[in-house]
C-alpha positions as CSV (number, residue, x, y, z in Angstrom):
1,M,-5.3,24.9,269.8
2,L,-1.5,26.0,268.6
3,I,0.8,27.6,271.2
4,N,4.0,28.6,270.1
5,L,6.7,29.1,272.9
6,L,9.3,29.6,270.6
7,P,9.5,33.5,270.8
8,D,9.5,33.4,274.7
9,F,12.5,31.5,274.5
10,L,14.2,33.2,272.0
11,A,13.6,36.1,274.1
12,V,15.5,34.4,277.1
13,L,18.4,33.9,274.5
14,N,18.7,37.5,273.7
15,S,18.5,39.0,277.3
16,T,21.3,40.0,279.3
17,D,20.7,37.6,282.1
18,R,19.6,34.4,280.7
19,V,19.2,32.4,283.8
20,A,16.9,35.0,285.4
21,A,15.0,35.5,282.0
22,Y,14.6,31.6,282.0
23,Q,13.3,31.5,285.6
24,Q,10.8,34.2,284.4
25,Y,9.8,32.3,281.3
26,Y,9.4,29.2,283.3
27,E,7.2,30.9,286.0
28,S,5.2,32.5,283.0
29,H,4.3,28.7,281.6
30,R,4.7,26.9,284.8
31,S,1.6,24.7,284.5
32,R,3.1,23.2,280.9
33,L,6.8,23.7,281.7
34,S,6.4,22.1,285.0
35,A,4.7,19.0,283.5
36,Y,7.3,18.7,281.2
37,W,10.0,19.0,283.5
38,H,8.6,16.2,286.1
39,N,7.6,14.0,283.2
40,Y,10.7,14.1,280.8
41,V,13.5,15.9,282.6
42,F,13.3,15.6,286.7
43,D,11.7,17.2,289.7
44,P,11.9,21.2,288.7
45,D,12.1,22.0,292.5
46,S,15.6,19.8,292.5
47,E,18.9,21.5,293.5
48,H,19.9,20.6,289.9
49,F,17.3,22.8,288.2
50,L,19.5,26.0,287.8
51,D,22.4,23.6,286.5
52,V,20.3,22.3,283.6
53,V,19.2,25.7,282.9
54,K,22.4,27.3,282.8
55,M,23.6,24.5,279.9
56,A,20.5,25.2,278.1
57,V,20.5,28.8,277.8
58,Y,24.4,29.1,277.1
59,A,24.4,26.4,274.6
60,D,25.3,26.9,271.1
61,R,21.9,27.5,269.1
62,S,23.2,28.1,265.7
63,D,21.5,24.9,264.2
64,L,18.3,26.1,265.8
65,H,18.7,29.4,264.4
66,A,19.5,28.2,260.8
67,M,16.5,25.1,260.9
68,L,14.2,27.9,261.9
69,E,15.2,30.0,258.6
70,R,14.5,27.4,256.1
71,T,11.4,25.6,257.8
72,D,8.0,27.1,258.7
73,V,7.3,25.0,261.8
74,V,4.1,26.9,262.6
75,S,2.7,25.9,259.3
76,L,4.0,22.6,259.6
77,A,2.2,22.1,263.3
78,R,-1.1,23.7,262.3
79,E,-1.5,21.6,259.0
80,T,-0.6,18.4,261.2
81,E,-3.3,19.6,263.8
82,V,-6.1,19.7,260.9
83,R,-5.2,16.5,259.5
84,C,-5.3,14.8,262.8
85,A,-8.9,16.5,263.9
86,E,-10.1,15.0,260.4
87,L,-8.7,11.2,260.8
88,L,-9.1,10.8,264.4
89,G,-12.5,12.7,264.6
90,T,-11.3,14.8,267.5
91,D,-13.9,15.6,270.0
92,V,-12.1,17.4,272.7
93,D,-9.7,20.3,272.9
94,I,-5.8,19.5,272.4
95,D,-3.2,21.9,272.6
96,V,0.0,21.6,269.9
97,I,3.0,23.2,271.9
98,L,6.1,24.3,270.0
99,M,8.9,24.6,272.4
100,V,12.7,24.5,273.1
101,G,13.6,22.0,275.8
102,V,16.3,21.3,278.2
103,G,17.2,18.1,276.1
104,G,14.6,15.9,277.7
105,A,12.5,13.8,275.1
106,N,12.1,15.0,271.4
107,A,8.4,14.9,271.8
108,G,5.9,13.9,274.3
109,E,2.3,14.0,275.8
110,L,0.9,16.0,278.8
111,V,-2.5,16.2,280.5
112,V,-3.0,19.4,282.8
113,A,-6.0,20.0,284.5
114,G,-7.9,17.8,282.2
115,R,-6.4,19.3,279.1
116,G,-4.3,17.1,276.6
117,M,-1.3,18.4,274.9
118,A,1.3,17.4,272.3
119,F,4.6,18.7,272.6
120,V,7.6,18.8,270.4
121,C,11.0,20.3,271.4
122,L,12.6,21.9,268.4
123,E,16.1,21.5,269.8
124,H,16.0,18.2,268.5
125,F,15.0,18.5,264.9
126,T,17.2,20.9,263.4
127,G,18.8,18.2,261.3
128,M,22.2,18.2,263.3
129,A,23.1,16.7,266.4
130,N,24.4,19.2,269.1
131,P,26.0,17.7,272.3
132,E,25.5,21.0,273.9
133,T,21.8,21.0,273.7
134,Q,21.3,17.1,273.5
135,G,19.9,17.6,270.3
136,L,19.2,14.3,268.4
137,G,19.8,16.0,265.0
138,L,16.0,14.7,263.4
139,D,15.3,16.1,260.0
140,P,12.7,19.1,260.5
141,E,10.5,17.3,258.2
142,L,9.9,14.4,260.7
143,L,7.8,17.0,263.1
144,P,4.6,16.2,261.6
145,L,5.1,12.4,262.5
146,W,5.9,13.3,265.7
147,I,3.1,15.9,266.4
148,A,0.6,13.3,265.2
149,H,1.9,10.4,267.2
150,E,1.7,12.6,270.5
151,I,-2.0,14.0,269.2
152,A,-2.7,10.4,269.4
153,H,-1.8,9.8,272.8
154,A,-3.7,13.0,274.2
155,L,-6.8,12.2,272.5
156,R,-6.6,8.6,274.0
157,Y,-6.2,9.7,277.5
158,T,-8.6,12.7,277.2
159,S,-11.5,11.9,274.9
160,P,-14.8,11.6,276.6
161,T,-15.2,8.6,274.2
162,S,-12.1,6.9,275.1
163,R,-12.5,4.0,276.8
164,S,-8.8,3.2,277.5
165,E,-6.8,2.4,280.6
166,M,-5.1,5.6,280.3
167,R,-8.0,7.8,280.2
168,A,-9.2,6.2,283.5
169,L,-5.7,6.7,285.3
170,V,-5.8,10.5,284.0
171,D,-9.2,10.7,285.4
172,E,-8.5,9.1,288.7
173,A,-5.5,11.7,289.2
174,D,-7.8,14.7,289.0
175,G,-7.2,15.2,285.0
176,Y,-3.3,14.7,285.2
177,Y,-1.0,12.6,283.4
178,S,2.3,11.1,284.9
179,Y,4.6,9.0,282.7
180,W,6.0,7.4,286.0
181,E,2.7,6.7,287.7
182,S,0.9,5.5,284.5
183,G,4.1,3.1,284.2
184,R,3.4,1.9,287.7
185,R,-0.3,1.4,287.0
186,A,-1.3,0.8,283.6
187,S,-1.2,-2.8,282.4
188,V,1.7,-3.9,279.7
189,R,-1.2,-4.5,277.4
190,E,-2.2,-0.9,277.6
191,L,1.1,0.6,277.6
192,L,1.9,-1.4,274.2
193,V,-1.0,-0.7,272.3
194,N,-1.1,2.9,273.3
195,E,2.3,3.6,271.7
196,G,1.3,1.0,268.7
197,L,-1.7,3.2,267.9
198,A,0.3,6.5,267.7
199,V,2.9,4.8,265.5
200,S,0.4,3.7,263.3
201,I,-1.5,6.9,263.4
202,A,1.7,9.0,262.6
203,R,2.3,6.8,259.7
204,Q,-1.2,7.6,258.0
205,I,-0.8,11.3,259.0
206,S,2.7,11.9,257.5
207,P,3.4,8.8,255.2
208,G,6.6,8.3,253.2
209,H,9.4,8.0,255.9
210,A,11.8,5.3,256.2
211,A,9.9,2.5,258.5
212,W,12.2,2.8,261.3
213,E,11.6,6.5,261.6
214,Y,8.1,6.0,262.7
215,Y,9.5,4.2,265.9
216,G,12.4,6.1,266.5
217,Y,14.6,3.6,265.7
218,G,17.8,3.4,263.7
219,R,18.0,1.4,260.4
220,R,19.9,-1.6,262.6
221,Q,17.8,-1.3,265.4
222,Y,14.6,-1.9,263.6
223,A,16.2,-5.1,261.7
224,R,17.2,-6.6,264.9
225,I,13.7,-6.1,266.2
226,R,12.1,-7.6,263.4
227,E,14.5,-10.4,263.7
228,L,13.6,-11.1,267.1
229,E,10.0,-10.5,266.6
230,P,8.8,-14.0,267.5
231,H,10.7,-14.1,270.9
232,I,9.8,-10.6,272.0
233,T,6.3,-11.4,271.1
234,R,6.2,-14.5,273.0
235,V,7.6,-12.9,276.3
236,V,5.4,-10.0,276.0
237,G,2.6,-12.2,275.8
238,Q,3.4,-13.7,279.0
239,E,3.2,-10.1,280.9
240,L,0.2,-8.2,279.4
241,D,-1.8,-8.0,282.4
242,H,1.2,-7.3,284.3
243,H,1.4,-3.6,286.0
244,A,5.0,-2.6,286.9
245,L,7.3,0.3,285.9
246,G,10.3,-1.9,285.3
247,L,8.2,-3.2,282.4
248,R,7.5,0.2,280.7
249,L,11.1,1.0,281.0
250,R,12.1,-2.5,279.5
251,Y,9.6,-2.2,276.4
252,L,9.4,1.1,276.0
253,M,12.2,3.5,277.2
254,G,15.5,4.3,275.9
255,G,18.7,4.5,278.1
256,T,17.9,1.1,280.1
257,S,20.7,-1.5,280.9
258,D,21.1,-4.7,278.8
259,D,20.3,-6.6,282.2
260,A,17.0,-4.9,282.3
261,R,16.3,-5.9,279.1
262,T,17.7,-9.3,279.0
263,V,14.8,-12.3,278.8
264,D,15.5,-15.9,278.7
265,R,19.2,-14.9,277.8
266,V,18.2,-12.7,275.0
267,V,19.0,-8.7,275.1
268,I,15.7,-6.9,273.8
269,P,16.6,-3.9,272.0
270,E,15.5,-0.6,273.5
271,R,11.9,0.6,272.8
272,S,11.0,-2.5,271.0
273,G,7.6,-2.2,272.4
274,Y,6.8,0.5,270.0
275,Y,7.0,-2.5,267.1
276,I,5.2,-5.0,268.9
277,G,2.7,-2.7,269.9
278,A,2.2,-1.6,266.1
279,R,1.6,-5.0,265.2
280,M,-0.9,-5.6,268.0
281,V,-3.2,-3.0,266.7
282,E,-2.7,-3.5,262.8
283,A,-5.8,-5.6,262.5
284,A,-8.3,-3.1,264.5
285,L,-6.9,-0.1,262.7
286,E,-7.7,-1.8,259.3
287,Q,-11.1,-3.1,260.2
288,R,-12.2,-0.1,262.4
289,G,-10.4,2.9,261.3
290,A,-8.1,5.2,263.2
291,A,-10.9,7.2,264.9
292,W,-12.4,4.0,266.6
293,A,-9.2,2.3,267.7
294,V,-7.2,5.3,269.4
295,R,-10.6,5.3,271.8
296,A,-11.0,1.9,272.0
297,S,-9.8,-0.3,275.2
298,A,-6.7,-2.6,274.9
299,A,-8.7,-5.7,275.4
300,E,-10.9,-4.6,272.2
301,L,-8.2,-4.1,270.1
302,L,-6.5,-7.4,271.1
303,D,-9.8,-9.2,270.7
304,I,-9.9,-8.2,266.9
305,A,-6.1,-9.3,266.3
306,R,-7.1,-12.7,268.0
307,T,-10.0,-13.0,265.9
308,T,-8.3,-12.0,262.7
309,A,-5.4,-14.4,263.1
310,A,-7.7,-17.2,264.0
311,S,-9.4,-16.8,260.5
312,A,-6.4,-16.5,258.9
């Protein structure tokens, strides 16, 4: 189901007391927005909450308004939702949320009370970088790519036929997803194939973009990761059974230090696990299709990869 929070946020910007209006907006959508803050910003009960709110509501939004005048974001989201349902054989309700965030994450996945959600933060898709909003300046044509990416995650976490570690962790948490807790408890194997599947499914749903855009890389970063692929693959292969938040941050998160990403005296580029994970699931997607692969266990996916490599 499409949930469009954009009108409510724009109403905040048009109010006489924007901070109070944002607080009311937050309370009206607390279950979704608190999950967004917890997973991609920080604890909304923190003393810094109002500082971030003030920056968000008083930032220059001319880029956002200009993008909305020329782009039908609602139609893009609805069309992507339909294409994903057809490709993935969606068997559970998933919400697609259009919103304006506070600069944290251009898109992401949530599970709240057992319901999967895929959100995109439109301040990042204006086509113009905006330091006041921390907007990345991504082209709005990339919206279907990122919506599909997050729908793939949400389905993997909540489908009744999913055999993934992530679904088990969500079930154990009474139907809630935590980026940080799953980072501590899921294996490196699961974390990598989880992102690799989402990247590959986004490519099928929204073809035609530059290769590096599916990973959220720049051109040079993409080239460097491909150059280091044998080294990264070897290092990752030694840690597939490990469980540690630091490993998720090393392979899948931006903004980490060079020291955190140095292995055998080589600095691994940020978020290189997206590329390695996509390589890990290539054979399964080709042989069994996206609907099967997005629900498969990591072990099933890698068994196919090993069998295919052995027979090559």
